[in-house]
C-alpha positions in Angstrom: -36.3 6.0 22.7 -33.5 3.9 21.1 -33.1 3.5 17.2 -31.8 0.9 15.3 -29.3 1.7 12.3 -28.0 -0.7 9.8 -25.1 0.3 7.8 -24.3 -1.4 4.5 -21.5 -1.1 2.2 -21.8 -1.7 -1.7 -18.8 -4.1 -2.8 -16.7 -2.8 -5.6 -14.7 -4.5 -7.8 -11.7 -2.2 -8.1 -8.6 -4.2 -9.2 -6.0 -1.3 -8.6 -7.6 -0.9 -5.0 -7.0 -4.5 -4.0 -3.3 -4.5 -5.4 -2.5 -1.2 -3.7 -3.9 -2.8 -0.3 -2.4 -6.2 -0.8 1.2 -4.2 -1.6 1.0 -2.1 1.4 0.2 -5.3 3.8 2.9 -7.0 2.0 5.2 -4.0 2.8 4.2 -3.5 6.2 5.0 -7.3 7.0 8.5 -7.1 4.9 9.7 -4.1 6.5 9.4 -5.8 10.2 11.8 -8.6 9.1 14.8 -6.1 9.1 16.1 -7.7 5.8 18.5 -5.4 3.6 16.5 -3.1 1.1 17.6 -5.0 -1.9 16.0 -8.2 -0.4 13.1 -6.4 0.7 12.5 -4.8 -3.1 12.8 -8.3 -4.6 10.4 -9.8 -1.8 7.9 -7.1 -2.7 8.4 -7.5 -6.4 7.7 -11.3 -5.9 4.7 -11.0 -4.1 2.7 -8.9 -6.5 0.6 -11.2 -8.9 2.5 -11.3 -12.1 -0.4 -9.9 -14.3 -0.3 -6.8 -11.9 3.5 -5.9 -12.5 3.4 -4.6 -15.5 4.8 -7.6 -17.7 3.6 -8.8 -20.8 1.9 -12.1 -21.2 
């Protein structure tokens, strides 16, 4: 006997998680470029959305 199973997920709007995942992916990509550490840090900072950097508008 075969059973069909449906898996569903509930989408969540979690801004902190989205920013963290975006930063993690960016970091993995930038680390593969073999750049100096200061340039890597600068690139990572610039890839964060401006409203998520902790800056005031």
